[in-house]
KOLLO-127479 format. One record per residue (C-alpha): residue number from 1; x, y, z. Coordinates in Angstrom, 1 decimal. Example, Ala and Ser with C-alpha at 12.3 -4.5 7.8 and 13.67 -1.06 7.14 Angstrom:
<1, <12.3, -4.5, 7.8>>
<2, <13.7, -1.1, 7.1>>
END
This chain:
<1, <-28.0, 4.1, -2.6>>
<2, <-25.8, 6.2, -0.4>>
<3, <-22.3, 5.1, 0.5>>
<4, <-20.0, 6.4, 3.2>>
<5, <-16.2, 6.1, 2.9>>
<6, <-13.6, 6.6, 5.6>>
<7, <-10.2, 7.5, 4.1>>
<8, <-7.4, 6.6, 6.5>>
<9, <-4.0, 8.3, 6.0>>
<10, <-1.2, 7.2, 8.4>>
<11, <1.6, 9.8, 8.6>>
<12, <4.8, 8.6, 10.2>>
<13, <8.6, 9.0, 10.2>>
<14, <10.7, 6.1, 8.9>>
<15, <13.5, 7.1, 11.2>>
<16, <11.3, 6.7, 14.2>>
<17, <8.9, 3.9, 13.2>>
<18, <9.3, 0.5, 11.6>>
<19, <8.5, -0.3, 8.0>>
<20, <7.0, 2.8, 6.5>>
<21, <7.2, 5.7, 4.2>>
<22, <8.9, 9.0, 4.8>>
<23, <7.4, 11.7, 6.9>>
<24, <8.4, 14.5, 4.6>>
<25, <6.0, 17.5, 5.0>>
<26, <5.9, 18.3, 1.3>>
<27, <5.0, 14.7, 0.4>>
<28, <2.4, 14.6, 3.1>>
<29, <1.0, 17.9, 1.8>>
<30, <0.8, 16.4, -1.7>>
<31, <-1.0, 13.3, -0.3>>
<32, <-3.5, 15.4, 1.7>>
<33, <-4.0, 17.8, -1.2>>
<34, <-4.8, 15.0, -3.7>>
<35, <-7.4, 13.5, -1.3>>
<36, <-9.0, 16.8, -0.6>>
<37, <-9.1, 17.6, -4.3>>
<38, <-10.8, 14.3, -5.2>>
<39, <-14.2, 14.4, -6.9>>
<40, <-17.0, 13.1, -4.6>>
<41, <-19.9, 11.6, -6.5>>
<42, <-23.5, 12.2, -5.6>>
<43, <-24.6, 9.8, -2.9>>
<44, <-21.1, 9.3, -1.5>>
<45, <-20.1, 10.8, 1.9>>
<46, <-16.4, 11.0, 2.8>>
<47, <-14.5, 11.5, 6.0>>
<48, <-10.7, 11.7, 6.1>>
<49, <-8.9, 10.3, 9.2>>
<50, <-5.3, 11.5, 9.4>>
<51, <-3.3, 9.5, 12.0>>
<52, <-0.3, 11.5, 13.1>>
<53, <2.3, 9.0, 14.4>>
<54, <4.0, 11.7, 16.4>>
<55, <5.9, 13.1, 13.4>>
<56, <6.5, 16.8, 12.7>>
<57, <5.6, 16.3, 9.1>>
<58, <2.0, 15.7, 9.9>>
<59, <1.7, 18.9, 12.0>>
<60, <3.3, 21.0, 9.3>>
<61, <1.1, 19.5, 6.5>>
<62, <-2.1, 19.7, 8.5>>
<63, <-1.5, 23.4, 9.1>>
<64, <-1.8, 23.8, 5.4>>
<65, <-5.3, 22.5, 5.1>>
<66, <-6.7, 23.8, 8.4>>
<67, <-10.3, 25.0, 7.7>>
<68, <-10.2, 24.4, 4.0>>
<69, <-11.3, 20.8, 3.8>>
<70, <-14.4, 20.0, 1.6>>
<71, <-15.4, 17.1, 3.9>>
<72, <-14.8, 16.3, 7.5>>
<73, <-11.2, 15.7, 8.5>>
<74, <-10.4, 14.1, 11.8>>
<75, <-6.9, 14.1, 13.3>>
<76, <-5.8, 11.3, 15.6>>
<77, <-2.4, 11.7, 17.1>>
<78, <-0.1, 9.1, 18.8>>
<79, <1.8, 10.5, 21.7>>
<80, <4.9, 8.4, 20.7>>
<81, <5.8, 6.9, 17.3>>
<82, <4.3, 3.4, 16.9>>
<83, <4.6, 2.7, 13.2>>
<84, <2.4, 2.3, 10.1>>
<85, <0.5, -0.7, 11.3>>
<86, <-0.5, 0.9, 14.6>>
<87, <-1.5, 4.1, 12.8>>
<88, <-3.7, 2.1, 10.4>>
<89, <-5.3, 0.3, 13.4>>
<90, <-5.9, 3.6, 15.1>>
<91, <-7.7, 5.0, 12.0>>
<92, <-9.6, 1.8, 11.5>>
<93, <-10.9, 1.9, 15.1>>
<94, <-12.2, 5.4, 14.5>>
<95, <-13.7, 4.9, 11.0>>
<96, <-17.4, 5.2, 10.7>>
<97, <-17.8, 4.6, 7.0>>
<98, <-19.4, 1.6, 5.2>>
<99, <-16.1, 1.3, 3.3>>
<100, <-12.5, 2.2, 4.2>>
<101, <-9.7, 3.3, 1.9>>
<102, <-6.1, 3.5, 3.2>>
<103, <-3.9, 6.1, 1.5>>
<104, <-0.2, 6.3, 2.2>>
<105, <1.2, 9.5, 3.6>>
<106, <3.6, 9.9, 0.7>>
<107, <1.4, 8.6, -2.1>>
<108, <-1.2, 10.5, -4.0>>
<109, <-4.4, 9.7, -5.9>>
<110, <-6.0, 10.7, -9.2>>
<111, <-8.9, 13.1, -8.7>>
<112, <-11.3, 10.7, -10.3>>
<113, <-10.2, 7.6, -8.4>>
<114, <-12.8, 7.8, -5.6>>
<115, <-15.6, 8.0, -8.2>>
<116, <-14.2, 5.0, -10.0>>
<117, <-13.9, 2.9, -6.8>>
<118, <-17.4, 3.8, -5.5>>
<119, <-18.9, 3.0, -8.9>>
<120, <-18.6, -0.7, -8.1>>
<121, <-20.3, -0.4, -4.7>>
<122, <-22.4, -1.7, -2.9>>
<123, <-22.2, -4.9, -5.0>>
<124, <-18.5, -5.4, -4.5>>
<125, <-17.0, -6.1, -1.1>>
<126, <-13.5, -5.0, -2.3>>
<127, <-12.8, -2.7, -5.2>>
<128, <-9.3, -2.7, -6.7>>
<129, <-7.7, 0.1, -8.7>>
<130, <-4.4, 0.2, -10.6>>
<131, <-1.3, 1.3, -8.8>>
<132, <1.2, 3.3, -10.8>>
<133, <4.7, 3.2, -9.3>>
<134, <6.5, 6.6, -9.4>>
<135, <10.1, 7.3, -8.6>>
<136, <11.3, 10.4, -6.8>>
<137, <12.4, 11.9, -10.2>>
<138, <8.9, 11.3, -11.7>>
<139, <9.5, 8.2, -13.8>>
<140, <6.4, 6.1, -13.9>>
<141, <5.9, 2.3, -14.5>>
<142, <2.8, 0.6, -15.9>>
<143, <-0.2, 0.2, -13.5>>
<144, <-0.4, -3.0, -11.4>>
<145, <-2.4, -5.1, -11.9>>
<146, <-1.8, -5.0, -15.6>>
<147, <-5.4, -5.0, -16.9>>
<148, <-6.8, -2.7, -19.5>>
<149, <-10.4, -3.4, -18.7>>
<150, <-12.5, -3.9, -15.6>>
<151, <-13.3, -7.3, -14.0>>
<152, <-15.5, -8.8, -11.4>>
<153, <-14.5, -12.0, -9.5>>
<154, <-16.1, -14.2, -6.9>>
<155, <-14.3, -14.6, -3.7>>
<156, <-12.6, -17.9, -4.7>>
<157, <-11.6, -16.4, -8.1>>
<158, <-10.1, -13.4, -6.3>>
<159, <-8.1, -15.7, -4.1>>
<160, <-6.7, -17.4, -7.2>>
<161, <-5.8, -13.9, -8.7>>
<162, <-4.1, -13.0, -5.4>>
<163, <-2.0, -16.2, -5.4>>
<164, <-0.9, -15.5, -8.9>>
<165, <0.0, -11.9, -7.8>>
<166, <-2.5, -10.4, -10.2>>
<167, <-4.2, -8.9, -7.2>>
<168, <-1.4, -7.3, -5.1>>
<169, <-1.3, -7.6, -1.3>>
<170, <-1.1, -3.9, -0.6>>
<171, <-4.3, -2.3, 0.8>>
<172, <-3.8, 1.2, -0.4>>
<173, <-5.3, 0.8, -3.9>>
<174, <-8.4, -0.9, -2.6>>
<175, <-11.8, 0.2, -1.3>>
<176, <-12.7, -2.3, 1.4>>
<177, <-16.1, -2.9, 3.0>>
<178, <-15.6, -2.0, 6.7>>
<179, <-17.2, -5.1, 8.2>>
<180, <-14.7, -7.4, 6.3>>
<181, <-12.1, -5.9, 8.7>>
<182, <-14.0, -6.8, 11.9>>
<183, <-11.7, -8.6, 14.2>>
<184, <-8.7, -8.0, 12.1>>
<185, <-5.7, -5.7, 12.8>>
<186, <-2.4, -5.0, 11.0>>
<187, <0.5, -6.7, 12.8>>
<188, <2.9, -4.2, 14.3>>
<189, <6.7, -4.5, 13.8>>
<190, <7.3, -6.6, 10.6>>
<191, <7.2, -5.3, 7.1>>
<192, <4.8, -6.7, 4.5>>
<193, <2.1, -6.6, 7.1>>
<194, <-0.5, -6.3, 4.4>>
<195, <0.0, -9.8, 3.0>>
<196, <-1.8, -11.9, 5.6>>
<197, <-4.5, -9.2, 6.2>>
<198, <-5.2, -9.3, 2.4>>
<199, <-5.5, -13.0, 2.5>>
<200, <-8.1, -12.8, 5.3>>
<201, <-10.1, -10.1, 3.4>>
<202, <-10.2, -12.1, 0.1>>
<203, <-11.2, -15.2, 2.0>>
<204, <-14.2, -13.3, 3.5>>
<205, <-15.2, -11.4, 0.4>>
<206, <-18.1, -12.6, -1.8>>
<207, <-17.3, -10.3, -4.8>>
<208, <-14.2, -8.4, -5.8>>
<209, <-14.1, -5.8, -8.6>>
<210, <-11.3, -4.2, -10.6>>
<211, <-11.9, -0.7, -12.1>>
<212, <-9.7, 0.4, -14.9>>
<213, <-8.8, 4.1, -15.5>>
<214, <-7.9, 6.5, -12.7>>
<215, <-4.9, 5.3, -10.7>>
<216, <-3.4, 5.3, -7.3>>
<217, <0.2, 6.7, -7.5>>
<218, <2.7, 5.0, -5.2>>
<219, <6.1, 6.7, -4.5>>
<220, <8.8, 4.2, -5.0>>
<221, <11.9, 5.0, -3.1>>
<222, <15.4, 4.1, -4.2>>
<223, <17.0, 1.1, -2.6>>
<224, <19.8, 2.1, -0.2>>
<225, <21.6, -1.1, 0.6>>
<226, <20.2, -4.4, 1.9>>
<227, <17.4, -4.2, 4.5>>
<228, <17.4, -7.3, 6.6>>
<229, <13.6, -6.8, 7.2>>
<230, <13.1, -8.1, 3.6>>
<231, <13.1, -11.6, 5.3>>
<232, <9.7, -10.6, 6.8>>
<233, <8.3, -11.2, 3.3>>
<234, <8.8, -14.9, 3.4>>
<235, <7.2, -15.1, 6.9>>
<236, <4.3, -13.1, 5.6>>
<237, <3.8, -15.3, 2.6>>
<238, <3.8, -18.4, 4.9>>
<239, <1.2, -16.8, 7.1>>
<240, <-1.0, -15.9, 4.1>>
<241, <-0.8, -19.5, 2.8>>
<242, <-1.8, -20.7, 6.3>>
<243, <-4.8, -18.4, 6.3>>
<244, <-5.8, -19.6, 2.8>>
<245, <-5.3, -23.3, 3.7>>
<246, <-7.5, -25.3, 1.3>>
<247, <-8.2, -22.3, -0.9>>
<248, <-6.7, -21.8, -4.3>>
<249, <-5.4, -24.3, -6.8>>
<250, <-2.1, -26.2, -6.2>>
<251, <-0.5, -24.4, -9.1>>
<252, <-1.5, -21.0, -7.7>>
<253, <-0.3, -21.8, -4.2>>
<254, <3.1, -23.0, -5.6>>
<255, <3.5, -19.8, -7.6>>
<256, <2.7, -17.7, -4.5>>
<257, <5.0, -19.6, -2.2>>
<258, <8.0, -19.3, -4.6>>
<259, <7.4, -16.1, -6.5>>
<260, <6.1, -14.0, -3.6>>
<261, <8.2, -15.7, -1.0>>
<262, <11.6, -17.3, -1.4>>
<263, <12.4, -16.0, -4.9>>
<264, <11.2, -12.5, -4.0>>
<265, <13.5, -12.4, -1.0>>
<266, <16.4, -13.5, -3.2>>
<267, <15.5, -10.8, -5.8>>
<268, <15.3, -8.1, -3.1>>
<269, <18.8, -9.1, -1.9>>
<270, <20.2, -9.1, -5.5>>
<271, <19.0, -5.6, -6.3>>
<272, <20.1, -4.1, -3.0>>
<273, <23.4, -3.1, -4.6>>
<274, <24.8, -3.1, -8.1>>
<275, <28.1, -4.6, -7.1>>
<276, <29.2, -7.4, -4.8>>
<277, <26.5, -8.4, -2.4>>
<278, <27.0, -7.7, 1.3>>
<279, <27.3, -10.6, 3.7>>
<280, <23.7, -10.2, 5.0>>
<281, <22.4, -9.9, 1.4>>
<282, <24.2, -13.1, 0.3>>
<283, <22.9, -14.8, 3.4>>
<284, <19.4, -13.9, 2.3>>
<285, <20.0, -15.5, -1.1>>
<286, <21.3, -18.6, 0.5>>
<287, <18.3, -18.7, 2.8>>
<288, <16.0, -18.5, -0.3>>
<289, <18.0, -21.3, -1.9>>
<290, <17.3, -23.5, 1.1>>
<291, <13.6, -22.6, 1.1>>
<292, <13.0, -24.0, -2.4>>
<293, <13.1, -27.7, -2.9>>
<294, <14.4, -29.5, -6.0>>
<295, <11.0, -31.2, -6.5>>
<296, <9.5, -27.7, -6.8>>
<297, <11.0, -27.5, -10.2>>
<298, <9.3, -30.7, -11.3>>
<299, <6.0, -29.6, -9.8>>
<300, <6.2, -26.2, -11.6>>
<301, <6.8, -28.0, -14.9>>
<302, <3.8, -30.2, -14.2>>
<303, <1.7, -27.1, -13.6>>
<304, <3.0, -25.6, -16.9>>
<305, <5.2, -22.9, -15.3>>
<306, <8.5, -23.4, -17.0>>
<307, <10.0, -20.0, -16.0>>
<308, <9.3, -20.8, -12.4>>
<309, <10.9, -24.2, -12.7>>
<310, <14.0, -22.6, -14.3>>
<311, <14.2, -20.1, -11.4>>
<312, <14.1, -22.9, -8.9>>
<313, <16.8, -25.0, -10.6>>
<314, <19.0, -22.0, -11.1>>
<315, <19.0, -20.8, -7.5>>
<316, <19.4, -24.3, -6.2>>
<317, <22.4, -25.2, -8.5>>
<318, <24.1, -21.8, -9.1>>
<319, <22.9, -19.0, -6.7>>
<320, <25.6, -16.6, -7.8>>
<321, <24.6, -17.0, -11.5>>
<322, <20.9, -16.6, -10.4>>
<323, <21.9, -13.1, -9.0>>
<324, <23.6, -12.1, -12.2>>
<325, <20.8, -13.2, -14.4>>
<326, <18.2, -11.7, -12.1>>
<327, <19.9, -8.3, -12.4>>
<328, <20.1, -8.5, -16.2>>
<329, <16.4, -9.4, -16.3>>
<330, <15.6, -6.5, -14.0>>
<331, <17.5, -4.1, -16.2>>
<332, <15.4, -5.3, -19.2>>
<333, <12.2, -5.0, -17.2>>
<334, <13.1, -1.4, -16.2>>
<335, <13.6, -0.4, -19.8>>
<336, <10.3, -2.1, -20.8>>
<337, <8.4, -0.6, -17.8>>
<338, <9.7, 2.8, -18.5>>
<339, <8.4, 2.7, -22.0>>
<340, <5.0, 1.2, -20.9>>
<341, <4.7, 3.7, -18.0>>
<342, <5.2, 6.9, -20.1>>
<343, <1.5, 7.4, -20.8>>
<344, <1.0, 7.8, -17.0>>
<345, <3.8, 10.3, -16.5>>
<346, <1.7, 13.4, -17.2>>
<347, <-1.2, 12.1, -15.1>>
<348, <1.2, 11.5, -12.1>>
<349, <2.6, 15.0, -12.5>>
<350, <-0.9, 16.6, -12.9>>
<351, <-2.5, 15.0, -9.8>>
<352, <-1.4, 17.8, -7.4>>
<353, <-4.3, 20.0, -8.6>>
<354, <-4.8, 23.5, -7.3>>
<355, <-5.9, 22.4, -3.9>>
<356, <-2.8, 20.3, -3.5>>
<357, <-0.6, 23.1, -4.9>>
<358, <-2.1, 25.5, -2.4>>
<359, <-1.5, 23.0, 0.4>>
<360, <2.2, 22.7, -0.6>>
<361, <2.6, 26.4, -0.7>>
<362, <1.0, 26.8, 2.7>>
<363, <3.2, 24.1, 4.1>>
<364, <6.3, 26.0, 3.0>>
<365, <4.8, 29.2, 4.5>>
<366, <3.8, 27.5, 7.7>>
<367, <7.0, 25.6, 8.3>>
<368, <7.6, 25.5, 12.0>>
<369, <4.0, 26.3, 12.8>>
<370, <2.6, 24.4, 15.7>>
<371, <-0.6, 22.4, 14.8>>
<372, <-1.0, 20.7, 18.1>>
<373, <-4.2, 22.6, 18.8>>
<374, <-5.7, 20.7, 15.9>>
<375, <-4.6, 17.3, 17.1>>
<376, <-6.6, 14.7, 18.9>>
<377, <-4.1, 12.7, 21.0>>
<378, <-4.2, 8.9, 21.1>>
<379, <-2.2, 7.4, 23.9>>
<380, <-0.1, 4.3, 23.2>>
<381, <-2.3, 1.2, 23.5>>
<382, <-5.6, 3.1, 23.0>>
<383, <-6.2, 3.2, 19.3>>
<384, <-9.9, 4.1, 19.6>>
<385, <-9.6, 7.4, 21.5>>
<386, <-11.8, 10.0, 20.0>>
<387, <-13.8, 7.6, 17.8>>
<388, <-17.1, 9.1, 19.1>>
<389, <-16.2, 12.8, 18.7>>
<390, <-18.7, 14.9, 16.9>>
<391, <-17.7, 15.8, 13.3>>
<392, <-18.5, 19.2, 11.7>>
<393, <-19.5, 19.6, 8.0>>
<394, <-15.9, 20.3, 7.1>>
<395, <-12.5, 21.4, 8.3>>
<396, <-10.4, 19.8, 11.0>>
<397, <-11.8, 18.2, 14.1>>
<398, <-9.9, 19.3, 17.2>>
<399, <-9.7, 21.8, 20.0>>
<400, <-9.7, 24.6, 17.4>>
<401, <-11.0, 24.8, 13.9>>
<402, <-9.4, 27.4, 11.6>>
END
């Protein structure tokens, strides 16, 4: 059975748009190169939709792949920066595939990942792959979720996995059946916009599969001080729990509300600086303390979650000590994750295969080149512009194909 996949890659500038990855041309070139170098299995048809959120990085990177794409590439351009969510919505409105796959503009993919993801179709509505975090200096962590073998879940089972954070909220490591997204859009403005969307998708899904092996590589940027938008996470968790009202066990819902919500916000504030917390960061810790209730500790114990109960008691009774112990635990986790992530280090470094290397070299040579003639402008508020444009067999869609 044939399957069509729309790969959606938003490219935007963090300085000019809310809540997103950097618009560095070299990183965009690596992302584009890795997608263009992916192995396409027999029976699978691919289109790549690059959404340029009015950033120079996209124009420079796209100049590197002009005319050299092995499958159709469509370029949708915002006339003003509108952010990652708006870029995703623009790509989604133009997607024609049976499945969609969102790839970050500064992430990259294993050449065999598409084949692994599509191997579970058409039986699975959502196919999940492991995400390997990679720092800017190439240090890798273990893949998330931490499973060594594949798995298949029913929709309700997948919701339970999500609430226990064994299925992560991000959409970038997932192949998603297009009609699951009908009527949905990514909220613009706040961070952690994936959380509620993922809750809706899992609620609609009949079958969710996990494929072990090839990974999605996610660039993890260093923390540069406290970002007040981290509070968006708590609101996103509350919205997801509202979406999933009545779904999931009480123990799983408690875990998600505390671990993914209040305690995650406190943790983000604690790791924002190695020294004394700033006033906004300390305010976030105090807000997290107010968000957990003393009886949550007893409920966690009743559900056989002693570590969660200890975290609740600690942040309620001694928030400053909670911060110190959290930092110590994070340091131990980093040491452990560094050791467990070493087997993926070579794979992460090897992903920019020759096509990606050529793209990066072309980016450097084409720095300053104007790629507007390959762009398809999408005015603000009109995400679907260009959705019906004819696609050639390969290369870039636009006014000119090189």
